[in-house]
C-alpha angles and dihedrals in degrees: 000000000000120000093245088056090049090052095050090049091052089048099052105022094097096050099041114065093189094052089049096048091049093048090050092048092050090050093051090048091049090052093049093049089048086057091053093046091055090062120093096208131026125197117231091262094048088051090054092048092050090051091049090050092048089054092047089049091051091049091051090049092052092050088049090052091046088055093046091051090058089055094047090054093051093048 
C-alpha cells in the first residue's frame, strides 16, 4: 500500500467502522498467509486453504481501496 493510502486509513479508521473492519480482516489474513509461507511443504488441503485466504485478502484490499476512493473524492 502506498503511503498516501496508509495516511488516509489512519485518518478515517476510527470514524469508519467498515474501513476498520476491512483493515483488520486484511491484517489477519496477511498474518495467516505468512504462517503458510513459512512452511516448506503444504498438504493439498493447506494449498487450497492458502488460495482461499489469498482470495479473501484480495477482496478485503479491494474493499479498502473502494472506501478510500470515496474519501479521495470528498477531499
